[in-house]
N, C-alpha and C positions, 0 to 999 in steps of 0.2 A: 771664677775661673778663668786663667790668661794663656794657651798653646802659645807662645812668639812667633808670631810671623803666621800664624796658622786661624789663629779665631779666638775671640771674645766669648765667654760663653756666660748669660746670666739665668740665675736659678733661682729656687726657695728649697734648703733641704728641709726632706719628708720624714727622713726619722735618722738617727745619729743611735752605733752603738756601739759599746766597748768589747774588744776581742782581743784576750791575751794584752798588750801593751801594745797594741793600736789601735783606731776605729774607722768604721764600715757606718758611710752615709751615702743616703737615696737623697738625689738631686734632680726635681720637677722642672725640667730644661724651658725657659721662659723666653728667651731670644738671646739669636745668635747675630754676631757684625764679623766681617772679615776683612782684614786691613786693607786687601787691596780687593778691585774687583775680579770678580771670579770669570774664569777665560776658556768658561766650558760655552758649547753652543748650546740650542735648544734642548729640552727632555724629550729622550727617545720616548713613545708612543707605550713601549713592551714597561719601560721604568714609570712611566708617570701612571697607568694601569697597577703596577705592585705598590706603588707610592698611594692612593688611594683606598686600595685592597686593603690598606694596612700591614703588609707583610710582603716579603722578599727581598727587602731591601737591608743594609746594614746600618746602623745608627748615622756613620758618616754619609751613607748617601741621602737619607730621609733629611739630613742638617741643612746639604748640597742641593737637595729639590726644593724643600722648602724656603730656603733665601733665592735661590732661582728665582722658584716664582713670583717672591715679593719683589719682586726690579723687572720682569719680565712681564710685558704684558700681552704677546705671541703665547704662550703656556699657558697662562692665565685664562686666553679665552678659549685653549684647547682645552681646558678642565670639564666644561657644558656640553661637551662634541663626544660621546663614546666613539670609539673606532676609529676616528681621523687619524694621521699620524701626523707626526711635530716634525 
């Protein structure tokens, strides 16, 4: 799947069902690549807590945090330090 000027998403189709004249597919996302560097600062502690808990963030927010953590050594270091502010 390609979202022009936003992201390239790689995944695996987990199911596909025909509904009337169209199909519904479930995709397990494996990787996301952004065409340009992310222009966000460090992850806020509250957002990181919600990410670690696996709830409270939208799918785009989860993908943004995941991608940021892949590239930001500072934020990854805070994953093991609960209660710290970023």
